C-alpha positions in Angstrom: 44.1 1.1 -13.3 46.5 -0.6 -10.8 45.4 -3.7 -8.9 47.7 -2.9 -6.0 46.6 -1.0 -2.9 47.9 0.0 0.5 46.8 -2.8 2.9 43.7 -1.4 4.7 43.0 -1.5 8.4 39.2 -1.6 8.0 37.2 -2.8 11.0 33.7 -2.6 9.4 31.2 -5.3 10.4 30.1 -6.1 6.8 30.5 -5.9 4.0 33.9 -6.4 5.4 37.5 -6.3 4.3 38.8 -9.2 2.1 42.3 -10.4 1.4 43.9 -8.2 -1.2 45.2 -11.2 -3.1 41.7 -12.5 -3.4 40.4 -9.3 -4.8 43.3 -9.0 -7.3 42.5 -12.5 -8.7 38.8 -11.8 -8.7 39.3 -8.6 -10.6 41.3 -10.4 -13.3 38.7 -13.2 -13.5 35.9 -10.6 -13.9 37.5 -9.7 -17.2 38.8 -13.0 -18.4 38.1 -16.2 -16.5 40.5 -19.1 -17.1 41.4 -17.5 -20.5 38.0 -18.4 -22.0 37.5 -14.8 -23.3 34.6 -14.1 -21.0 34.4 -12.8 -17.4 33.3 -15.0 -14.6 30.1 -13.0 -14.3 29.2 -13.5 -17.9 29.2 -17.3 -18.1 26.0 -19.4 -17.8 25.4 -20.7 -14.3 24.8 -24.2 -15.8 28.0 -24.2 -17.9 30.9 -26.6 -17.2 33.0 -23.6 -16.0 30.3 -22.5 -13.5 29.6 -26.0 -12.3 33.4 -26.4 -11.6 33.3 -23.2 -9.5 30.4 -24.7 -7.5 32.1 -28.0 -7.1 35.4 -26.5 -6.2 33.9 -24.2 -3.6 32.1 -27.2 -2.0 35.2 -29.3 -2.0 37.4 -26.6 -0.5 34.8 -25.9 2.2 34.6 -29.5 3.1 38.3 -29.7 3.4 38.5 -26.6 5.6 35.7 -27.6 8.0 36.1 -31.4 7.9 32.5 -31.8 6.9 31.4 -35.4 7.3 29.6 -37.4 4.6 26.4 -37.1 6.7 26.1 -33.5 5.6 25.5 -31.7 2.4 26.8 -28.2 1.3 24.8 -25.8 -0.9 24.7 -22.1 -1.7 21.7 -19.9 -1.9 21.0 -16.3 -2.9 20.4 -13.7 -0.1 21.9 -13.3 3.3 21.0 -14.0 6.9 17.6 -12.4 6.7 16.7 -14.8 3.9 18.0 -17.6 6.0 15.7 -16.6 8.9 12.6 -17.4 6.9 13.9 -20.3 4.9 15.2 -22.1 8.0 11.8 -21.7 9.7 9.7 -23.1 6.9 12.1 -25.9 5.8 12.9 -27.1 9.3 9.3 -27.2 10.5 8.5 -29.3 7.5 11.5 -31.6 8.2 10.2 -32.4 11.7 6.8 -33.1 10.3 8.3 -35.4 7.7 10.3 -37.2 10.4 7.6 -37.6 13.1 4.3 -36.9 11.5 3.9 -34.2 14.2 4.3 -30.5 14.6 6.6 -29.2 17.4 7.7 -25.7 18.1 11.0 -24.3 17.2 13.1 -23.2 20.1 15.2 -20.0 20.0 18.1 -19.0 22.2 18.1 -15.3 22.0 21.4 -13.6 22.8 21.3 -10.5 20.7 19.5 -8.6 17.9 20.1 -11.2 15.1 18.8 -14.2 17.0 15.8 -12.0 18.0 15.2 -11.1 14.4 15.2 -14.7 13.4 12.7 -15.6 16.1 10.5 -12.7 15.1 10.6 -13.9 11.5 9.5 -17.4 12.5 6.6 -15.9 14.4 5.7 -13.6 11.5 5.4 -16.7 9.3 3.2 -18.4 11.8 5.8 -21.2 12.4 5.1 -22.5 16.0 8.1 -21.1 17.9 9.1 -20.0 21.4 12.0 -18.4 23.2 13.8 -20.9 25.3 15.5 -17.9 26.9 16.1 -14.2 26.2 19.6 -13.3 27.5 18.4 -9.8 28.3 16.4 -11.1 31.3 19.7 -12.4 32.8 21.8 -9.2 32.3 20.1 -6.0 33.5 17.8 -5.8 30.5 20.6 -5.7 28.0 22.5 -8.1 25.7 26.0 -8.9 26.7 25.8 -12.3 28.5 25.0 -15.9 27.7 23.5 -17.6 30.8 24.9 -21.0 31.8 23.0 -24.1 30.8 22.1 -24.8 34.4 19.8 -21.7 34.3 17.7 -22.8 31.3 18.3 -26.5 30.4 15.1 -27.5 32.1 13.3 -25.8 29.3 14.9 -28.1 26.8 15.3 -31.5 28.5 12.4 -33.9 27.8 10.8 -31.4 25.4 10.0 -31.7 21.7 11.4 -29.1 19.3 11.4 -29.1 15.5 14.8 -27.5 15.9 16.7 -25.2 18.3 18.2 -22.1 16.9 21.1 -19.9 18.0 23.3 -17.2 16.5 26.8 -18.3 17.2 28.2 -14.7 17.1 26.1 -11.7 17.6 27.7 -9.0 15.4 25.9 -6.0 16.9 26.4 -6.8 20.6 29.7 -8.6 20.4 28.5 -11.8 22.1 29.8 -15.2 21.0 29.0 -18.7 22.2 32.2 -20.1 23.6 30.9 -23.6 22.9 27.7 -25.3 21.9 25.2 -26.2 24.6 25.5 -29.8 25.6 21.8 -30.2 26.5 21.1 -29.7 22.8 24.1 -31.4 21.1 23.7 -34.5 23.4 20.0 -34.9 22.6 19.7 -37.0 19.4 16.1 -35.8 19.0 17.0 -32.1 18.7 18.5 -30.5 15.6 20.8 -27.6 16.4 20.5 -24.8 13.8 23.1 -22.1 13.9 23.8 -18.8 12.2 27.6 -18.6 11.7 27.5 -15.6 9.4 30.1 -13.6 11.3 32.4 -16.3 12.7 32.4 -19.0 10.1 35.9 -20.3 9.4 37.3 -18.2 12.3 37.7 -21.2 14.6 37.4 -25.0 14.4 34.0 -26.5 15.1 32.6 -30.0 15.0 30.1 -29.9 12.1 28.5 -33.2 13.2 27.0 -31.4 16.1 24.8 -29.3 13.8 21.7 -30.1 11.9 22.0 -27.0 9.9 24.6 -24.2 9.6 23.9 -21.0 7.8 26.5 -18.3 7.0 26.1 -15.2 5.0 29.2 -14.4 3.0 29.8 -10.7 3.5 31.1 -10.6 7.0 34.0 -13.1 6.9 34.2 -15.0 3.7 33.1 -13.0 0.7 30.7 -10.5 -0.9 27.1 -9.8 -0.1 24.4 -11.7 -1.9 25.2 -15.3 -1.2 24.8 -17.6 1.8 26.4 -21.0 2.4 24.5 -23.8 4.1 25.6 -27.1 5.6 22.8 -29.5 6.3 22.3 -33.0 7.5 21.2 -35.2 4.5 18.6 -36.8 6.8 16.9 -33.4 7.2 16.8 -33.0 3.4 15.1 -36.4 3.1 12.6 -35.5 5.8 11.7 -32.2 4.1 11.0 -34.1 0.8 8.5 -36.4 2.5 6.1 -33.5 3.2 3.7 -32.2 0.5 2.5 -28.6 0.1 -1.0 -29.9 0.8 0.0 -31.3 4.2 1.6 -28.0 5.2 -1.4 -26.0 4.0 -3.9 -28.1 5.9 -1.8 -27.6 9.1 -1.6 -23.9 8.6 2.2 -24.0 8.1 4.1 -21.9 5.6 5.1 -23.3 2.2 8.7 -22.5 1.3 9.1 -20.6 -1.9 10.6 -22.9 -4.5 13.9 -21.0 -4.8 14.5 -21.5 -1.1 13.3 -25.1 -0.8 16.4 -26.8 0.4 15.9 -30.2 -1.4 15.2 -28.4 -4.6 18.3 -26.3 -4.3 20.5 -29.3 -3.5 19.0 -31.4 -6.3 20.0 -28.7 -8.7 23.5 -28.2 -7.3 22.7 -24.7 -6.0 21.7 -23.6 -9.6 18.0 -24.1 -9.6 17.9 -20.3 -10.4 20.7 -18.1 -11.5 23.4 -18.4 -8.8 25.6 -15.3 -8.6 28.7 -17.2 -9.8 31.1 -14.3 -9.4 30.2 -14.0 -5.8 30.6 -17.7 -5.2 34.0 -17.6 -7.0 35.2 -14.9 -4.6 34.0 -17.1 -1.7 36.0 -20.0 -3.1 39.1 -17.8 -3.5 38.8 -17.0 0.2 38.6 -20.7 0.9 41.7 -21.4 -1.1 43.5 -18.5 0.6 42.6 -20.0 4.0 43.9 -23.4 3.0 47.2 -21.8 1.8 47.6 -20.2 5.3 47.2 -23.6 7.0 43.5 -23.9 7.3 41.1 -23.0 10.1 43.5 -24.2 12.8 46.1 -21.6 11.7 43.4 -18.9 11.3 42.0 -19.6 14.7 45.4 -19.1 16.3 45.8 -15.8 14.5 42.3 -14.7 15.6 43.0 -15.5 19.2 46.1 -13.5 19.1 44.3 -10.5 17.6 41.5 -10.7 20.2 44.0 -10.9 23.0 45.9 -7.8 21.8 42.8 -5.6 21.4 40.9 -6.7 24.5 44.2 -6.4 26.5 44.5 -2.8 25.4 40.9 -1.9 26.3 41.1 -3.7 29.6 44.3 -2.0 30.5 42.4 1.3 30.5 39.2 0.1 32.1 38.7 3.4 33.8 38.4 5.0 30.3 36.8 2.3 28.2 33.6 0.4 29.0 33.3 -3.2 27.7 29.6 -4.2 28.0 30.0 -7.9 27.3 30.8 -10.3 30.0 34.3 -11.8 29.6 32.8 -15.3 29.5 31.3 -14.7 26.0 33.3 -11.9 24.4 33.3 -12.2 20.7 36.6 -12.8 19.0 35.2 -11.2 15.8 33.3 -8.1 17.0 34.9 -6.1 19.8 32.4 -3.6 21.2 33.2 -0.8 23.6 32.2 2.7 24.6 34.0 5.7 26.2 33.2 6.5 29.8 33.9 10.2 29.3 31.2 12.0 27.3 31.9 14.2 24.3 34.8 12.3 22.8 33.2 9.9 20.4 33.6 12.0 17.3 37.2 12.8 18.2 37.9 9.1 18.6 36.7 8.4 15.2 38.4 11.4 13.6 41.7 10.6 15.1 41.4 6.9 14.2 40.5 7.8 10.6 43.6 10.1 10.4 45.7 6.9 11.1 43.6 5.1 8.4 41.8 3.0 11.0 38.3 2.9 9.6 34.9 1.2 10.1 34.9 1.6 13.9 31.6 3.2 14.5 29.2 1.1 16.5 25.9 -0.2 15.2 23.2 2.5 15.1 21.1 0.6 17.6 23.7 0.5 20.4 26.1 3.3 19.5 29.7 3.4 20.8 32.4 1.6 18.8 32.8 -1.8 17.2 36.1 -3.2 15.8 35.3 -6.2 13.7 38.5 -8.2 13.5 37.5 -10.8 10.9 39.9 -13.2 9.3 41.1 -10.8 6.6 42.1 -8.1 9.2 45.8 -8.6 9.9 47.6 -8.8 13.2 49.5 -5.7 12.3 46.2 -3.7 11.8 45.0 -4.9 15.2 48.3 -3.9 16.8 48.0 -0.5 15.2 44.4 -0.1 16.6 45.5 -1.3 20.1 48.3 1.3 20.1 45.8 4.0 19.2 43.4 2.8 21.9 46.1 3.2 24.5 47.4 6.6 23.3 43.9 8.0 23.1 43.1 7.0 26.6 46.4 8.4 27.9 45.7 11.8 26.2 42.2 12.2 27.3 42.1 10.6 30.8 
């Protein structure tokens, strides 16, 4: 079987397209890793070879994101949904360990994923509240992030165990253009962010975050593994709290496999880490470094977003873009057709040109073009050309 392929133009939201060169190397390593006579998926997760994969992935990520010494990197099984629960139970414990008190978690709800995270905190009986729900500012729909002036009074002077946001809402195509200053400027509030669908797509200041979570399968790897970047101080504070203290206060006790200090102490290998999945992630990190790092990738992503949004805006009488321009996602471009009865035809004609993965999320319908790091400028240009020709033919 050949390891070559025609370069795809796949716009699926996840699992998503990966660089062909990464998959080619991963395929070889799945058979024989570093000429040891075993595949990467067959080695012990505590062997020297596996430990080197873990350490290399951490080192390459630190280089890409300029992660300061104040923060630790670790990897954990599962995806974003696992993170919703592990964040809630670990961070409520961290605040208790730091202050001896219990304070609610604050959630900035801008789409379905931040809402699901809030719902999970409530399901676990972690004290939590919505600081705002963006739907109330935008005609009952998601597609807008209200300016801080409209909600910062709900944050300033208040105690929160942490404040959570989803930096890029994959379903609704909403992305925070910058982190809210009323949170990042408050030394008593830990900002917790889900970066699953825009991690490594643009430069960020890691020091602003208490915790970053990013599932791999949207922008940096395969499903089944999530990366975390956490302040070491938070790890120390979690470790100060006993299970008995949490139980007496009616707070959830984190399952041991998702207890952050335990995972870090065991170098992400407390239980059997999916080392092949991590290796693929590290190959993506190395690929990005070879391209010039996050700065170069950001410039490419901005170019792709400008091309596609430009084509859609050019035919605004034909396409509807439901997201306010102030917070349009550079990763997930969502749109609908204003003329009824053409949705299937759009997908069929796109597929005929080998433009795939464009169907919108089942909860919102329409279309979604996920233009993650691995999607080339050429693929986006091809999609933009189709967007224009389809509108011209059917207007």
